[in-house]
N, C-alpha and C positions, 0 to 999 in steps of 0.2 A: 504494499500500499504506499502511496505516495505521501510524504510529508505535507501538511496544509500550507497553503499559500496565504500570505498576509493579505487581508482583505483589501480589495480595490474596486471602486466604483467606476463604471464608464460614464461618459456625458449623460447619455439618456437616463441611467439609473439616478445620477444626481440630480438632473432636472426633474424627474418625477418626486423625489424627497424634497427638494426645494418647493415644488408646489404645494405638496402637502402642508409644509410649515407656513407658507405664505397663506394658504386658506385657513389655517388655524389662528392667523394674527390679521385679519382683515384691516384693522386700523393701524398696524405695526407693532402693538404692544402685546405681547404674549400674556396668556391668562396664568395664574398661579398653578393651575392643574397641568399646563403644559411643562412648565419648570419642574414640576414634581414628576411628571412623566419622564422627562430627560434626564432626571437624576440629580438636578442641582440641590445641594444640601440645604440651602436657605432661600426657598422660592420667593418671600417677600422682598428680602434684600436683593435678589437677583432681578425682580420685577421693577424695583426702584432704580437700580442702575441702567436697565434697558430704557426706562421713561426719561431718565436724564440724557441718555444718548440721542433718543429719538426728538428731544427738545433742542438739541444744539443744531443751529442753522446750518453748520457746514455738513452735518451727518444726515440730517432728516430728508433731504432730496433724494438720497441714494438707499435708504434703509431696505429696500428690496434686495440689495446686492450684498450688504454685509451681515444683516440679520440672520438668514438661514445658516451661514457658515459659523457664526458665533454661537448660535443655539447648539450645533452639533460638536462644539469644542469641549474641552475637558472641563472648563470652569467657565460657563457662559456669563454668569453675573460680573466675576472677577474681570473677564475680557471686555464686557460692556463698559464697566467702571473706567479700565484703562484706555478704552477707545475714546470716550468722551474727553478725558483729561488730555490725550494726545492730540485731538483735534484742536482744542484751545492752545495748547502749547505750540502746535505747527502753525496756526494762524499768527501768534505772537513772534514766531521766528521767520516765518516766510511771507508774512502779510497776504496769505491767500488761503483758500479752502483746502483741506486735506483731500486730495483726489482718491477718496475711497472707492470709488468705482472702478479705478485702475488698479486697485490693489486687493484682488481677491484672496491673497494669502495673509494680509494683515489681520483680519479677525482671528484666523487660525492660530497665528502666531501669539497675538495677545491672550487667547483664551486656553493656550497650551503651555507656554513657557513664562513662568513668573520672572526668571532671570532675563530674558530677551525683552520682556514688557517693560522691565526697569530701565534696560538700556535705551529703549524708544523713548521712554519718558524723559530720560536725561538728555538724549540727542534726537529731539523730534524729526528733524530734517533727515535722520538716517531712514525713516520710514520710506523714502523714495528708494531705497534699495529693494523694495518689495513691489515696485512697479512691474506690471507685466504678469501674463497668465501662462505659464508660471513666471516668476522672476528670472531673470538671467543668472547664469553662473557666477561666481565670484570672478573679479578680473583675474587673468593669468599672467599679467605683468609682475615684474619683481617688485617687493615692498621696499620702501626707503629703509635705510640701515639706521633707524631711530627708534627707540623703545616705545615712544607714544605712538609713532606711525605705525609699529608693528601691532600695537594693541588695537587700534582703530581698525586696521585692515582685517584683523582677525574677527572682531565683533560684527563689522559690516558683512563679512563673508558668512558668518554664521547666520545671520538675519536671512540672507539670500538661500542658503542651504536649508535652514529649517522651513523657510516659506515653501520651496520646491518641494521639500519631503511631505509636509502636511497637505500639499494639493495632490497628493496621491501619484507622484511620479515614480519610476522604479527605484526601489531603495538601494540597490547596488551602486547607483550613481551618487548617492549621499556619501558612501564611504570614500569613494574616489575623489570626490571634491574637498571632503574634510582633509584627506591626507595630502592633497595638492595645495591647498591653503596652509597648511601647517609647514609643508616643505618651504614655502616662499617665506614665512615669517620666522622659521629657524634659520633660515640663509641669511635673511636680514639681521637677526639678533647676533648671530656668529660674527658677520662681518662689522657689527658696531662694536661688539666685545673686542675684536682684533684691532679695531681703530683706536678704541680707548686705550689698550696697552702698547700700541705701536709694534706689533709683532705679527709675524705671518700666522694665521690660525691653522689648527689642525683640520682633519677631515672629520666631519659628523657623520656617522652611519647609524641609522636607525634600526631598531629591531622591533619585535612584537607587532601590534597591528599597525603602527606608522610604517614600519619596515615592510610590511605586506601591503601597504597602501590600502588599508581597511580602518582608518581611525574611527573611534567612537565620537559622539558629541563631546564628551567631556572625559578625555583619556591622558594618562600621563605618556610622555614620550620616552621610550626607552632608548638611551643613547649610549653610543660607543664612540670614543674619541681616538684616532690614531694620526700618526704622521711619520714622515720620513726624516731622519737626522740631517740638519743642514751639512752639506758637503760630505755626506755620508759618515759623520763624526758624531757620537753621542755627546751632547752638551748639557751637563747637569743644570746650568742656569737657564738654558732655554727650556729644558723640562719642567723646571719650577715655574718658570713663567707661563707656560702653557696650562699648568695645572691651576695657577691664579686666574688666568683668562677663563677658564672653563668654570670655576667657581663664580666669577663675576657675571658670566653668561646665564648660568642657572639662576642666581640671586635675581637678575634683572627681569628674566622670563617669568619667575614666579611671584615677585612682589607686587601686590596689587596697586593700581594707580587709579586716578579718576575715571579712567575707561575701561576698568577691569583688570584682568591680569594676562600674560601672554600664555604660556604652557607650563604645566608641571613637568620638570625634567627628572627622570629616574636614571640614575648611573650605576645601580646595583649589577647590572648584567656585564659590567666590564670583567676582564680578568681578574680573579680574587675578590670580586665584589666590593664590598664596603671596604677591605683591607687593601685593595689595590689602587695602583696609580690612577690618576683621573685621566691622564694621557699616556697612552703606550705607543712606542715605535711599532712599525708593522711587524719587525722581526720579534720583537719581545712578545707581541700578542700570538703570532704564530708559534713561538716557542712554548708559550703557556699551554695553548690548547693541545699542542702535539705531546706536551709533556704530562699535564695531569688534567686536561680537559675531560669533563664529566659527560655522561649521556645527555643530561638535560641540557647541557651547554651546546651539543651537537643539534639538539632539537631547536633551541633558541636561535641559532645561527642560520636556520633555514629561511627566516625572515629578515636577513640581513639586507640593507640597501643604503647606497650612498644618497645623502641628502644635501650636503652644503659643504663648503671648504675644498681643498684642492683634491681633484679626482684622482691623481696619481696614486695617493696612498691607499685610497679607497680601492681601486682598481687592483692594485697588486695584492692586497689582502684578500680580496673576494676571490681572486683567481687561485691563489695559493691556499686558502682554506678549505675550498670545495672537497678535496679528498678526505679531510677530516670529517665533514658533514655527511658526505655521501659515500659510504663504503662500496666497495666495488664488488661485492658478494655478500649473499645472505648467509651468515654464519649462525649456528646455533648460539654462540656467545652474544651477537648482535641482538638476535630475537629475544634472548633470556633478559638482557639488560634493558630493553624497552618494556617487557612484561613487568620485571621487578620495579621499574621506575613508576609504572602507573599503579602497580599493587601498593606501592609505598605511599603514593599520593592518597589513594582511596583509604588506605590505613590511617593515615596522619589526618585526614578530613573526620573519620569517625572518632579517633582517640581525641581531638580538640574539641569534640562536642560542639561543633559549630552547627548551626541552624541552615542546613543546606536545602531544605524543602524548597524554599522561596530564593535560592540563588541561582540567578540566569547563567552565571559563568561557571561556578564550581560544582553545582548540585548535578546529581545524576541525571543524564540526558540533557545536559546543558552545553554552553559553547565550547568549554574546555574538552569535552568527550569528542566533539567533531573536530576540534583542532588536533587532538592527540591522534585520533585515527588517522586523519588525513596525513599528518606529519609521520606517523609511523611506516605508512606505505612509501612515503618520500624516503625515509632514512632506509628502509629496506632495498628499495629499487631504483633510487636515484643515482647510484653510483653507475648503474649499467645504462640508464636511460636519462640521458641529461635533459630531455624535454620535461621531467617531473620537477625540475629545479626552479621553483617559484615560492615567494613568500606569501601569496595571496591565496587563501583557503578556497575561495570560489574558482578560482583559475586552477588551482591544483585538482580539484574535483572533476573539472572538465578534462584535464590532461590524464588523470587516473582512468576515466572512462574510455578516452580515445586509446590508451595503451591497453585497454582490455582487462585491467587490474580488477576492475568491479564492474558488475553489471549496470546497465543504464538505470533500471529502477532504484537501485540502491543509490547511485550518485545523484539521482534527481531528488531522491527522499532527502538526503543529507543537505543538498544544496537549498532546497526550499526550507528545510527546517532551520538551517543556518541562518538564512535571510529573516525569518520569523523571529528567531532568538536575538539577533543583531538588531533587528527594528525594535524589539521590545526593550532591549538594553539602552539603545539610543533614546527611545522616549522617556524612559525613567531618568535618564541624565539629563534630558532637555529642561526638565521642570527647573531645577535650581542650578544648573551647570555643575553638578556634583558628581564625583567619580563613585557610582554605585552600581552594583549589579542585581540589587534586590528586587524581585517581583514583589509587588505590594500585597499585603495579606489582608488589609482593611478593605471593606466593600467600596466605599468611596473612592479610594486610591485606585481599586482595580478598575472601576468604571472611568476614572480619568485616563488610565492607561489604554483601556480599550478605544476611547474617542481618539487618543493621539495616534493610535495604531490604525485607525480606520474602520472601527467598528461602529457603524453610524446608524444602526437600529433607533428608531424613535423611543421605543421601550428601553428605559435604563437596564432593567434586569435582563432582557434579552441580549443587549450588547455585552454585558458582563459575562453571562452564561456562555455566549459564544466564545469570547476570549478564554475563559477558563478550559472550556472544552478543547480548543485548540492547542492550549498550554500543556494540558494532559497528553494529548496525542503526540505532540512535538517531542516531549520528553521520553514517551514510552517508545517511540520509533528510533530515536538517537540511541537511547540505551540499548535496545535490541541489537542494532548495528555495532554498536561499540562492543559489547559483550561477545558478539559472534566473531568479530573481526580482529579485536585487539587483545582481549583476554584470551581467546583461543585462535590465534592467527591462522590462515590458510593460504598465505601468499604462496604462490610458486615461482621460482625465478624464471627469467627469460631464457630462451633458447640461447646458446652460445654463439658469439659472433664468429663471422667467418674467418677472421684473423686472431687467432689465439694468441695470448702472450707467450706461451711457450714456443710458438712458431717465430715470433719476433726475436725472442732471446737466442733460440737455436741459430737464426740466420746470422747473428752477430758473431757466434762463437764456432760456427761450422768451419771445419778444416783447422782448428787449433786444439791444443792439449785440454783446454778448458771443456771442449764438447763432450767428453767422456763423463764430466760431472754433472751434466745437464739434469739427468733424472734422479740424482741423488742429493748433491749439495743444493741445487736450485728447487728441489721438490717443495720445500715449505713455502717459499715465494709464489711458485706457479700454482700449487693447490689454492691459495686464497685469491689469486688472481685470474684462475680459470675463466670466469664469467665477466671479466671486467670489461671496461670501456678502454680498448687498446689505444685510443688516442693520446691517452697519457703517457704510454709508453713509446710514443712515436716522436718524442721531443729529442733535443739535441743530446741529452744524456743517455740515450738508450744504450750507446755501446758501452757507457760507464756502468750502467745499471747490470747489463748482461755479464760483465767482467767480475762485478762484485759478487754476484749471487752464484756464480758458478766457480768461483775461486775461494769462497769462505762459507762452510756451512753456518757458521755463527751469524755472519752478516745477512745471510739469506733469512735465516729464522727470524731475525730481529726486523728485517725490513719488511717481512710479510704482514706485520701487524703495525705498521707504521705508515699509513696511507698519506699522511702529510708530507712525509720525508720523501716517498715515492715521487710525489709532485715536484718537490724542490729538485730532487737529482734529475729529473726529466728536463729542467730548464737551467741546470747549473752551468756556469762556465767561469772563465778567470775573473771577470769582473764582479760576479755576484760573490765570489770567494773573497776577492779583496774587500768588497763593502762589508761582508759579514765579519771580516777580521777586524776591521775598525769598529764596528759595533761591540764585539765581544772584548776589546781592550778598554771600553768605557762604560759600557752600560751595566747596571745591576741585574740581578736576575728578575724575571717577571714576576715572581712570587716572593713575598716577604718571608721573614725567619720566623714569624709568629708559630705557625705550624712546622716545627722543625723537621719532621718526617717528610712532609709535602717539599719543603723547601729543598733538602738533600737529594730526594727523588728527581726533582726537577733538574738540579744540577747534574745528576748522573745521566738523565736522559739526554740532556743538551750535549754532554761529553760524547756520547754514543752517535747522536744524530749528526753532529757537526764531523766527527771522525768519519762516519760513512759518507757524508757529502764530499770530504776532502778526497777520500778514496775514489769515489765515483768519477771526479773529474781528472784525477791523477791516472787511474787505470784506464779510463777511456780515452787518454791521450790529449785532453784539451789543456792541461796545465803540467808542466813539467814538475817532478817531484821536489826540485830545489825550490820551487814556489810554494809547493804544498807544505814543505816542512815548517816555514815560518808561521804558517795558519795553525797547524797543529801545536806549536808552541805557544802561540797567543791563546788558543783554547785551553791548553794546559794551565797556563798562567792565570786566566779567568777564573778557572775551578779553584785553584789555590786562594785567590781573592775571595771569592764566594764562600768558601768552606770557612775561611777566617771571619767574614761578615755575619756568619751565622752564630758566631760568639758575641755575648752583649759588649757593647762598646767600652764598657768601664773596666772590663776584664781582658781588653785586646792589647796589653803591653808586649807586643811580640812583632819582630820583624823576621821575614823570612828571606834567606839567601837561596836562589837556584844556582846549581851548579852544572857545568857540562853543557849537554845539549839545550836544556831549557834557558840556560844563560845566554847562548848564542843564537837562540831561535833556530835550532836545528834538530828539533823533535822528530821522531819517526813513530811508526805503528808500534803500539805495545812497548813504548819506552817507560821506564820507571822514571819518578820525580826524585832527582837528587837535591835534597833540601838540607840547609843549616838553620838552626832557630836560635835567635838572639833577643835579649831584652835589656832594656836600660838598667844602669846601676840604680842602687838605692830604693828598689822595691821592699816594702815591708814584708811581705810573705813571700820569700823566694822560691817557695814549692809551687806558687800558683802558674808561674810561666811554663813549668814542665807539665802541669795538668793541662793548660790550654793547649800545648803543644801536641800532646797526646790525644787530646780530644780533636785537634785538627787533622792529625793523622788518621784517626778513626773515621772522621767524616769522608775522607778521601778514599780510605782503603776498604770500608765495610761492605761486604757484600749483602744486598738486599735483593728484592723480587725484581728490581729493574738493573741488577749487576752492580758493580763498583765503579768508582772514578778511575783511580790510578793506584799502582804500586807505589810506596815511599821508600826511599833509601836514604837514611840519616847517617850512614856510616862516614860521611866524610867530615863530620864534626870533629871538634878538637879531642884528640886521644880516641877517636874511633868508638866501637862498641863500648869501650872501657870508660868512656868520658861522658859527662853530663848531657841529657838530651838537649838542654838549653844552656848557653853561655850568655853572662853579660857582656856588654860591649867591651868593657875593660879587659875582662879576663880572655876575650876571643883575640883582642889585639896582642896581649902579652904572650899568649900560647903561640900565634903565628911568628912573632918576632924572636922568641926566646927557645921555643920547644919544638916547633913544626919541623917535620921530616921533609927532605926536598921534594918528594912527590907532592905534599901537600901545598907546597908553594906553586908547584905546577898547576895544580887544581885550582888554587886561588885565582889563577890567571883567567880562569874561565868561570866567573861567579858574577852575580847580578842581583841587586835587591828586586823581588817580584811581588811583595805583598806586605802589609803592615806599614811601618813608619819607613818609607822608601827613601826619604831624604837622609835620615839619620844612618840608616844601614848603608846607603851608598857612599856617603861621606866616610864612613868607617871603613870600607873597602878600599876606597880611593887613598886613604891615609896609610892603611897598612901595606897596599901594593907599593906605593910611593917608597917607603922605607925598604921593602924587599928588593925593588928595583934599583934603588940607590946604592945598595951594597954592591953592585957590580959582580964581576967574576963570570967566566963562562959556565953556561948551565950544561954543556954537552957531555961532559964525562959522566955526571950524574944521571943524564937520560940515558947514555949508554949502558950504564949498570942497571937501571931499572927495566929497561928494555930486555936486555938479557935474562933477568930474573924472570919476567913474565914469560918469555920464550920457553924457558925451562919447566916453569910450572903450569902453564895454561894451554899451551899450543898442542893440538892433536898431531901425532906422527902419521895418521893414516892419509895416504896419498890422495883418496877421492874426498876428503874433508876440507873445504874450504873455509877456513876461521877467517871470516873478513873483517872482524874486529881486532883481535889480538895476535893473529898469525903474521908471518912475514909478509911485508908488504900491505898490511892491513890498516884499518882506520886509526887504530890507536898510534902508529907511527907519524901520521900526519897530525894527530892530536899533539903529540909530543912535539913535533917541528914547530906547531903554532905557538904552544905555550912557551917552548924554548926561545922562540923569536923575540918575545916580549922581555924575557929575562936579559936577553943578550943586548936588545936595542933599547929597552924602555919604551914607556907610552905614555901619552898625555891622557888625563882623566876622561875627555870626551871620546877618546877612542876605545875606551874601556867600557862605555855604556851598553854595547852590544858585542861582547867578544865573541864572534864568530871565528871559525877556522879560516875561512876564506879572507875575512877582513885582516886578521892579524898576519896573515902570511903575505897578502899584497902591500900592506903596510910596511912590513920589515924587508922584503925583497922584491919589489916589482920588476917584472920581467918574464920572459919567454919560459924560463924554467919553472917558475911558480904556476903559470897558467898550465903548463903540461901536467904539474903535479896535481892542481886542483881538478883537472880533467878526470884523471884517473880516481881522484878522491870521491868526486860526485857520482862516478860510475859504481863505486863501491857501495856508496849510500843508497843508491836506487836498488842495487842487488838486495842490500841489507833491508831495505823497506818491503820490497816485493816478497821476500823470504820470511819475514815476519808476519806479513799479511797472509800469506798462504797458510802458515803454521798456526795462525790464531794465537801467538804468543811471542815472548821476547827472546827468540833464538839468536845465536851470536856465529852460526855457522851454516854451510849448505853442503850437504852430501850429494855430489854429482850424479851418483848412481841411484839415488832414491826416486821414488815414483812422484814426488813433488818438484823435482829438476825441471821436468818439462813446463811445469805451469809457471815456475819462476822465470824461466827462459822467455816464455810468452808474454808474461806481464813487463818484464824488463824491456825486451826488444820484440814487438810482434812478428812472428813469422820465424824467430831465431830457434834453434834446436839447443839440446843441452851441451852438445859439442860446440856450437857457436859460443855459448855463454861460457865455457870452460876456457875456450881460446881467449875471449875478451878479459875475463877475469885474470889470467895469467899474464897478460900484457900489461894490465893495469897494476898488479901487485909488483911486477918486475919495475914498473915506472916508478912507483912509490918507494920500493926498497932502494932502488938505485939513487934517488934524491935523498933519502935519509943516510944511506952510507956516506954520500959526497958531504953532507953537513957536518956528520960525525968526525969523518976523517979530516975535514978542513977546520974543525973546531968553529964553525961560523955558518950562520944561515946564509950569507951572501954567497956561498957555493951553489946556491939554487940560481944566483943570476947568471 
């Protein structure tokens, strides 16, 4: 059975009704019995109000035009009283008669909305907004960016919309016009707030009914503010300024003025709700949703729409958030999550003992049930069918029917029921412009709602009974469909697309060693992507995605459940990696540390997401590893900073030194964090810094449901494992100058402050290094001794094992040459801010010899990165006869065989060893020149 349609009279029906009323009032004044029949609660008072209006010289000539509509309004007596007052005030203002005959909507508005009646009495000339049958739609031009102009535009627009609505035009148009009017006012308000602050505004995106283009007569605006950092660099001052702009915007939109108020702005749907930042960068918002976004947030984002402010940020966010909202396959987990979300809402309703029987929105069979049902289908199927992606419920129902996901009788019933419920909501809010969804329980109020909705039977009891009968039928039908389709869903997935993701992935790796892993390593990813929209995989990152999921089972499993990350990888390139590195270096986490578990899980997810993104552009050949390595370093440094920021600021008396690869921004996959912890002298409780350092290490290393962030190695601290975990600045300085072994001085050449009090720690480093460097003396004999000991103790004698780190001609030899070059030549503080191997060597001995050495060094680093990636751990050697050697060969140099790789490795190691031997023999780094 189809849902009931909101009552509507055609012209002939209304003409007949009008004739009946005019016959009942031959002299224009209705009898008391007529007022009683129509349901006015105070017939004598209503009759007196009509009599006064009929005696008004400006109204009397046209009484046959306004009297029938006024009698059929919600409050005839109140409306007549307002009409008589308005006619007098209009004459005083305009010096002419109120053209009531040309305003058929005016008596309907006065008798239906107390709020709009007061507006008209305050601004009688605004009655001209209601000229026409029906009045014209609100003007579509932009609103002046002024708070008063904004409020005037809103109320003039509401007058027209209410008049058009009460004259029985299609209700769906009211929702569209209300939303368009709000769009223009919001844009004007945001522009004015930005002018007041003299800064560029963020993008304003609407959620909820405004986002769906279905605004109520009196709705909050659910708003989300996003921006792109200026020059791609996060600026805390600009961030704070935007928050102040948003607060000012919200205040001025909500504060009442002489002309009413603008709109109530609800910011609670932003990332982290009331705890979150008022403004978020696009990347921070994406990171939040990808990391800890809840199912209800997926549902809320269905209705996301850009309303005002710069479109670029909004477009970027809407494009990249789609995979989070619309999963590409219907999994049992997804269905279960939607069920549990709805059952929890139902349970909370009952537990709160709320009176839901008269709740148009939240009650059983109410608006929320239709929204939830529609959005559940969109969540289940929108990943495979992009046509279902719309925030408008009525439009979504049409698209669901077209996609044959629900039969036409069901969608038609839901559509008509939704219109009926929304019209009822609209009409209860129209009375006082108050945000309410309560269906009235008192008979008089129910009759008023019936009249506003168009139940125009002359007998009040019949109109009220018809309203209640339809109300009961609507709830019953909606609840029936809801329980059948949501609480026990029966949606079937679409047939698979002709181009399966497995085919696309296979095409990218066919003919390589990676192809053999397609059905095993890539299985988790392909199983979840089997029914996906393959357009997502057809981006510039397809080659990288293919290589990621076929070379690492760990990455394939992780990527299979991260749809937002898949979208980012499909579009990733060198520029996006550079931009993200700048953001990571400055931005805080997108969630606050109030909920520590949530905060740290967000950090761990970002670490894994961004690491996979880097691997995608590296393994796909878009960015060489020597450019990816700094990104991985910035990511690691950000995680250390975020972990430290999880500790209360008053306990954060800690500086963190990064050593080795993190210091020179030469990180690779599965690198440990080599850290030294320092604290200022004079702390009253000297045990507290150690507890803080232990807590920091735990935050970084703890294994949770989302994995861990990094392994931490603190053995480079003074006295190694036997020494205190945290040293004071003065103790660290004394140790380095009086007791440190030569290898510790070499290690200190590659150190940098990365978290905590950066200025104090870096100043300490520079002071200690200056003293060490000023001591002079050749470092090469000491380096030779250390190198020989490492070869004896750590290098494998097996011929087929390439120890690319500690073996002959390995990375360690280049590290020693770089550190030794500083000890030989000295360095300025500025040159030590980023102590990279390449930077140190080029500074010490620029020339062809260094460039040849660095070419071999960078080749070994690529081999190290690819070997670690394939192994899913921090290995330091490659077995040329192993089953992984062909995979590493392919990733290092597409098309290369293990034999080719062995030849290149041998050449690179000979080049490095030759350079190392030359420097040791000559006792000077200048031998490289």
